[in-house]
N, C-alpha and C positions, 0 to 999 in steps of 0.2 A: 425465540421467546415462547414459552408455553402459552397456549391459548391464542396465539397469533393466527389470524385468518389470512391465507394466501390470496392475494389480490391479482394473481397472474392472469386469470381469465378476463377480468375487467381491464387490466392493462393491455392485454392483447387486442381487445375490442377497440381501445383508444388508438392503438397503432394501426389497426385496420382502417379506422376512420381517417387518420392522417394520410394513409396511402390512397384512400379513395379521394380525398381532397386534392392530393397531388395529381392523381389520374384525371380528375375533372378539369384541372387547370391545363393539363396536356391536351385533353380532348378539345377544350375551348380554343386553345391556340392552333391546334391542327385544323379544326373546322374553319377557323378564320383565315387560314393560309391559302385557301382555294382561290383560284383566279379563273375568270372567264368560264364559269360553271364547270371547272375541272379542278379536282382536288386530289393531288398525288399523295396527300397525307392521310387518306382514309384508313390505311392499315394501322396507324397510330390510334386513330379513333376507335376502331374495332377492337384492337388489342386491349387498350385501357378500359374500355367499356366492359368487355367480357371479364377481364381480371377483377374489376370492381364488383361485378355481379357475383363472381365466384367467391371472393374473399368475404363479402358481406353475408352471403348465404352460409358459408362455413362458420364465420364468427357468430352469427345469430344463433345457429344450431348449438354451438359450444356454450354460448352464454345461457341459452335456455336450459340445456341439459345439465350443465356443471355448476351453474350459479343460481338461476332463478327458480328452477323446479324445487319444490319443498319449502320455499320461503312462505311464511305465514305472518299475518299481521298480529301485533300485540294490541288487541282491541282496547284494553285499559289504557295503554300508553297513548294510543291514537286519540282516545277521548280526552285524555289529559291535555294533549296539544291543542285540541279544538277548544276546550273550555278555558284555556289559559292564553289563547291568542287574542291580541287586541283587535284583530280584524273582525271578530264576530260582533263587536259592539256596534258596527255599522247597521246591523239588522235591528238594533234597539232604537235607532233614531226616530222612526215613525211612532213609537210607543211611549218613549220617555223624553225625547228631544235630544238634540246634539249635546247641549251643555251637560246634562245629567249623564249621558253615555260617556262623554269624555272624562267626567269626574270618576265614573265607575272604573274606567281603564286605568286612570292614575292611581286610584286606591288599590286596584288589583296588582299593579306593578310594584307599588311601594310596600304592600303587606304580604304579597305572595299568595293571596287568596284568589280563587278562580273567579272569573267574571260572573258566572251564575250565583256563586255564594255571595258576592257583594250585592248583586241585584236583590236577592232574597233578604239579606240583612237590612238593606235600605227600605224594603217594602215597595219597591217600584213595580214589581210584578209578583203574582203568586206562582206556585210551582207549576200549575197547569199552563198558565199563560207563558211562563218562561220556557217551558218545554216546547210549546208551539213556535214561539218567536225564534228560539235558538236551536231549532232542529237542524243539525248539520246536513241531513239528507235533503230536507226541503230547501235549504240554502244552496245546495250544489246541483240540484236537478232542474232541468228546464221547467218553467212553470207559467208559460204564457196561457192566459185564460182564453178559452174559446168564446167567440162572440155569438 
């Protein structure tokens, strides 16, 4: 298909994770098989642990170089997701109350308008207040106040 993106790198990382999960299970069982402070299964532990480290390192490098490097965020699209997410209405509760915030979400969902647009139309907050209350950076950063 034209324009199809090959997902083989991501698929290979999934397979690596599955192998590491299996190796972890083998290590757990081998470690549990020891008796009287003697464990003859240590080669299984060592082999599977080293294999897991190697394939995770290789897979991480491939994923970074062939998939992640060069990815950039579409800032406008990210902002759209933030402004149209019902979860941001939680930040409105202390300012307009739960009932009004819930009504804003319902109207946003039914009309397709963004939550900030509905807030401004209803006159619940002005632009400056809205920008402060719904600032995505402020909502996602630690903000414990020093005493």
